[in-house]
VOGU-3710 file (C-alpha; in Angstrom, 3 decimals, decimal comma):
1> xxxxxxxxxx> 5,785/-11,563/6,524  5,340/-8,461/4,382  4,954/-8,795/0,635  8,103/-6,805/-0,174  10,046/-8,922/2,305  8,832/-12,067/0,517  10,228/-10,836/-2,793  13,509/-9,774/-1,194  13,783/-13,186/0,467  13,585/-14,600/-3,069
11> xxxxxxxxxx> 16,401/-12,276/-4,126  18,552/-13,494/-1,252  17,721/-17,137/-1,949  18,848/-16,667/-5,526  22,132/-15,171/-4,332  22,756/-18,338/-2,325  21,887/-20,626/-5,266  24,160/-18,664/-7,554  26,885/-18,817/-4,938  26,577/-22,604/-4,869
21> xxxxxxxxxx> 26,771/-22,751/-8,647  29,893/-20,629/-8,670  31,314/-22,703/-5,824  32,681/-25,131/-8,396  35,236/-22,456/-9,116  36,592/-22,859/-5,609  38,133/-26,224/-6,525  40,938/-25,958/-4,016  38,466/-25,705/-1,156  40,313/-22,676/0,194
31> xxxxxxxxxx> 37,313/-20,390/-0,247  33,830/-21,041/1,124  30,534/-19,899/-0,301  28,883/-16,984/1,535  25,337/-17,538/2,805  22,610/-14,978/3,431  19,170/-14,456/4,893  16,694/-11,825/6,019  17,027/-10,007/9,349  14,118/-7,609/8,834
41> xxxxxxxxxx> 11,710/-8,287/5,981  10,926/-4,606/5,584  10,044/-1,527/7,564  9,258/2,080/6,842  12,358/4,228/6,980  12,829/7,976/6,609  9,851/9,958/5,359  10,421/13,294/3,581  8,352/15,567/1,357  9,886/13,925/-1,721
51> xxxxxxxxxx> 9,981/10,234/-0,878  9,193/7,557/1,662  11,889/5,010/2,420  11,504/1,237/2,772  14,406/-0,553/4,492  15,027/-4,310/4,379  18,005/-5,738/6,291  19,856/-8,873/5,183  22,538/-10,924/6,926  25,513/-12,221/4,952
61> xxxxxxxxxx> 27,913/-14,775/6,448  31,335/-14,941/4,839  33,140/-18,045/6,145  36,439/-17,035/4,568  39,337/-15,625/6,577  39,584/-12,591/4,306  37,093/-10,158/2,843  35,631/-11,330/-0,433  33,360/-9,560/-2,907  30,422/-11,772/-3,775
71> xxxxxxxxxx> 30,442/-10,182/-7,138  30,679/-6,753/-8,642  28,746/-8,540/-11,354  25,888/-9,476/-9,008  22,832/-7,213/-9,197  19,373/-7,529/-7,614  16,555/-5,153/-8,496  12,864/-5,037/-7,616  9,807/-2,815/-7,812  6,574/-2,238/-5,915
81> xxxxxxxxxx> 3,232/-1,288/-7,449  -0,056/-0,253/-5,859  -3,206/-0,545/-7,958  -1,032/-1,004/-11,063  0,868/2,241/-10,417  4,598/1,722/-9,831  5,367/3,621/-6,661  8,828/2,292/-5,750  11,862/0,533/-7,158  15,331/-0,294/-5,890
91> xxxxxxxxxx> 18,617/-1,907/-6,855  21,652/-3,381/-5,099  24,846/-4,495/-6,818  28,557/-5,071/-6,163  28,028/-6,304/-2,596  31,334/-6,627/-0,717  31,421/-8,413/2,630  34,099/-8,789/5,274  34,969/-12,049/6,925  32,317/-13,301/9,358
101> xxxxxxxxxx> 28,775/-12,014/9,833  27,655/-8,842/8,043  24,416/-6,938/7,568  23,344/-5,322/4,322  20,530/-2,796/3,976  18,447/-2,640/0,817  16,613/0,656/0,351  13,551/1,224/-1,786  11,946/4,639/-2,163  8,298/5,420/-2,676
111> xxxxxxxxxx> 8,116/8,254/-5,176  5,649/10,690/-3,615  4,879/12,107/-7,064  3,294/8,744/-7,853  0,922/8,905/-4,906  -1,626/11,080/-6,711  -1,882/8,695/-9,703  -2,190/5,845/-7,194  -4,960/7,713/-5,317  -6,959/7,974/-8,549
121> xxxxxxxxxx> -6,864/4,208/-9,012  -7,493/3,635/-5,297  -10,712/5,669/-5,385  -11,822/4,077/-8,661  -11,296/0,663/-7,019  -13,609/1,749/-4,168  -10,626/1,952/-1,804  -9,348/-1,566/-2,416  -5,545/-1,692/-2,314  -3,835/-4,078/-4,737
131> xxxxxxxxxx> -0,166/-4,389/-3,786  2,322/-6,247/-6,003  6,065/-6,689/-6,062  8,474/-8,317/-8,477  12,206/-8,619/-8,828  15,096/-10,141/-10,728  18,742/-10,978/-10,178  21,617/-10,998/-12,649  24,996/-12,635/-12,055  27,923/-11,933/-14,336
141> xxxxxxxxxx> 30,662/-14,435/-13,555  32,945/-12,968/-16,222  32,448/-15,813/-18,655  28,669/-16,086/-18,424  25,721/-13,881/-17,448  22,494/-15,316/-16,052  19,268/-13,419/-15,284  16,393/-14,894/-13,318  12,960/-13,250/-13,091  10,965/-13,703/-9,897
151> xxxxxxxxxx> 7,258/-14,463/-10,155  5,080/-11,501/-9,286  3,746/-11,502/-5,715  0,359/-9,941/-5,006  -1,761/-9,000/-2,015  -5,139/-7,278/-1,664  -6,323/-5,128/1,259  -9,610/-3,387/2,133  -11,411/-5,551/-0,396  -14,602/-5,608/1,671
161> xxxxxxxxxx> -14,473/-2,090/3,087  -14,238/1,514/1,935  -13,370/3,341/5,163  -13,043/6,867/3,789  -16,376/7,083/1,964  -18,029/5,025/4,712  -16,887/7,563/7,303  -18,274/10,434/5,202  -21,572/8,577/4,787  -21,750/7,992/8,533
171> xxxxxxxxxx> -21,069/11,678/9,178  -23,844/12,680/6,756  -26,293/10,203/8,318  -25,978/11,995/11,666  -28,437/14,505/10,146  -31,229/11,947/9,783  -34,263/12,913/11,868  -36,971/15,581/12,157  -36,324/19,309/12,566  -39,542/21,328/12,506
181> xxxxxxxxxx> -41,042/20,886/9,024  -37,837/19,273/7,746  -37,449/15,507/7,934  -34,141/14,115/6,734  -35,142/10,599/5,725  -31,829/9,471/4,301  -28,316/10,901/4,078  -25,109/9,441/2,681  -21,941/10,227/0,708  -20,541/8,667/-2,453
191> xxxxxxxxxx> -17,517/9,029/-4,684  -18,496/11,189/-7,648  -15,379/11,660/-9,793  -11,603/11,643/-9,528  -8,665/12,675/-11,686  -5,022/13,358/-10,869  -5,748/16,857/-9,581  -9,201/16,709/-7,957  -11,463/14,294/-6,093  -15,199/15,031/-5,799
201> xxxxxxxxxx> -17,580/13,560/-3,219  -21,360/13,908/-3,352  -23,256/14,369/-0,100  -26,828/13,267/-0,764  -29,871/14,117/1,402  -33,488/13,072/0,986  -35,519/15,796/2,709  -39,261/15,577/3,297  -41,529/18,515/4,117  -43,857/17,373/6,884
211> xxxxxxxxxx> -45,256/20,885/7,431  -48,390/22,604/6,014  -46,578/25,170/3,817  -43,802/25,368/1,265  -40,295/25,538/2,736  -36,962/26,482/1,122  -35,216/23,512/-0,483  -31,767/25,102/-0,414  -30,035/25,652/2,931  -28,477/29,006/3,804
221> xxxxxxxxxx> -25,282/27,302/4,835  -23,621/23,948/4,291  -20,359/23,086/6,057  -18,063/20,089/5,569  -14,757/19,508/7,346  -12,998/16,133/7,002  -9,654/15,582/8,736  -7,485/12,481/8,326  -4,652/12,377/10,862  -5,181/16,141/11,240
231> xxxxxxxxxx> -4,691/16,689/7,495  -7,613/18,707/6,109  -8,837/16,609/3,184  -12,371/17,698/2,244  -13,616/21,181/3,107  -16,606/23,065/1,771  -19,138/25,768/2,435  -18,319/29,152/3,917  -21,890/30,340/3,545  -24,570/29,476/1,045
241> xxxxxxxxxx> -23,666/26,362/-0,956  -26,228/25,508/-3,604  -26,988/21,846/-4,308  -25,906/20,856/-7,811  -29,364/19,524/-8,737  -31,767/22,191/-7,327  -32,302/25,863/-8,204  -31,303/28,327/-5,493  -34,893/29,585/-5,004  -36,527/26,126/-5,110
251> xxxxxxxxxx> -39,050/25,095/-2,452  -40,411/21,802/-1,156  -44,210/21,537/-1,193  -46,095/20,080/1,810  -45,889/16,295/1,810  -43,204/16,280/-0,893  -39,639/14,918/-0,740  -36,639/16,547/-2,397  -33,194/15,023/-2,974  -30,312/17,457/-2,473
261> xxxxxxxxxx> -26,838/16,676/-3,813  -23,873/18,748/-2,604  -20,551/18,385/-4,447  -17,439/18,821/-2,282  -13,969/18,747/-3,847  -10,497/17,900/-2,586  -7,163/19,015/-4,034  -5,252/15,761/-4,563  -1,990/17,388/-3,471  -3,249/16,683/0,057
271> xxxxxxxxxx> -2,840/12,951/-0,564  0,945/13,251/-0,115  0,602/14,750/3,370  -1,980/12,187/4,406  0,033/9,193/3,114  3,142/10,316/5,011  1,081/10,705/8,188  -0,478/7,270/7,627  2,926/5,599/7,261  4,346/7,484/10,241
281> xxxxxxxxxx> 1,423/6,389/12,412  1,959/2,629/11,915  -0,346/2,729/8,876  -3,205/3,983/11,038  -5,518/6,850/10,040  -7,905/8,606/12,406  -10,826/10,238/10,601  -12,838/13,164/11,971  -15,746/14,375/9,850  -18,157/17,263/10,508
291> xxxxxxxxxx> -21,168/17,948/8,294  -23,873/20,509/9,130  -26,342/22,666/7,223  -28,775/25,458/8,114  -32,304/26,174/6,867  -34,175/29,414/7,469  -37,980/29,461/7,367  -39,174/32,995/8,021  -37,512/34,077/11,264  -36,823/30,520/12,408
301> xxxxxxxxxx> -33,451/28,851/11,904  -33,037/25,079/11,806  -29,517/23,712/12,269  -29,155/20,117/11,138  -27,899/18,466/13,313  -28,715/21,104/15,964  -25,390/21,024/17,829  -23,291/19,527/15,086  -21,683/16,112/15,395  -18,082/15,074/14,796
311> xxxxxxxxxx> -17,996/11,533/13,467  -14,778/9,679/14,335  -13,339/6,364/13,216  -10,051/4,619/12,396  -8,718/2,425/9,643  -5,433/0,551/9,489  -3,604/-1,089/6,592  -0,942/-3,808/6,494  1,347/-2,852/3,643  4,664/-3,254/5,477
321> xxxxxxxxxx> 3,621/-3,793/9,074  2,727/-7,290/10,226  -0,887/-6,669/11,252  -4,396/-7,109/9,916  -5,934/-4,369/7,801  -9,044/-3,321/9,743  -11,518/-0,499/10,196  -14,370/0,640/12,389  -15,513/3,307/9,931  -19,182/3,113/9,026
331> xxxxxxxxxx> -21,327/1,330/11,583  -18,461/0,930/14,071  -17,407/4,565/14,419  -18,920/7,115/16,751  -20,268/10,653/16,836  -18,973/12,954/19,513  -16,350/12,263/22,154  -15,450/8,820/23,402  -14,346/7,055/20,215  -12,131/4,065/20,974
341> xxxxxxxxxx> -9,119/4,048/18,648  -7,933/0,936/16,807  -4,383/1,818/17,854  -2,993/-0,683/20,394  -2,603/0,532/23,934  0,903/1,578/24,934  2,846/-1,016/26,892  3,154/-0,220/30,622  6,489/1,173/31,697  8,638/-1,112/33,833
//
């Protein structure tokens, strides 16, 4: 059961309890007390450029022979936060039901403008998602008003994994190996900095000169292309891209090792597009990352890796969908064609 559904179930339970309390007013026994429950604990609804909808469906059974309002004075409201950033809230009040069985939809909207502040906290938490929801209900019976606060519900996902930076590290590590005088001994990526407008990743390479002469320390070209569900997230290098820690004309002496750090930035406005694609794909993201650089020594060009390598992996969350959050990014992904997606296989047609 999803977290938001759990809170909404509490809202519905309170409606029933309140109904029982007010049932004393039905002294003649002519009117019965409506009951309610959850049909669908919560699912993603319509996704637009401005907001992402969450829909929870309730059932309400009115045993009375006529339509009865279960209170223009009854109000239930709730909110959802991710990494301590409130991303959604909703309210339902004045619920009228006809005789018999009815369904009621409660709609919560994720404010897409809050996704960038959430992304900042998500990166700072090393991609751990802390999801919380809380709610309250108020009943005004005309002569008395009662408000009950629900205890906050919390859930944590990706606590032991960081699929985005792990996929970038895996893409960088495809360069490890020997290329003429150049020996890439270690390569990885790490989060560098993040604010509401920009996210910076450092690609770090430890390069050893195994040749007999000095070689350039700075490549002539450095290219990065990271796609998440076909949304271009990190891109860099349309020619020479100087490492942030080495002078452009620096060289590596024979037998020496030089660390190169390349800073690649992302405009955080891209987070909105990616989040909508993630939700629309059953909370599944497919990552494709390409990293390649080029050294020139005299008339000889060394491409690292020689033919390039697209690293692919998937990660899946479980915010509203009943599934396990999981990932094969890092050691479980693959370079080149043939990556097996985490997405379940389609059911055979009858």
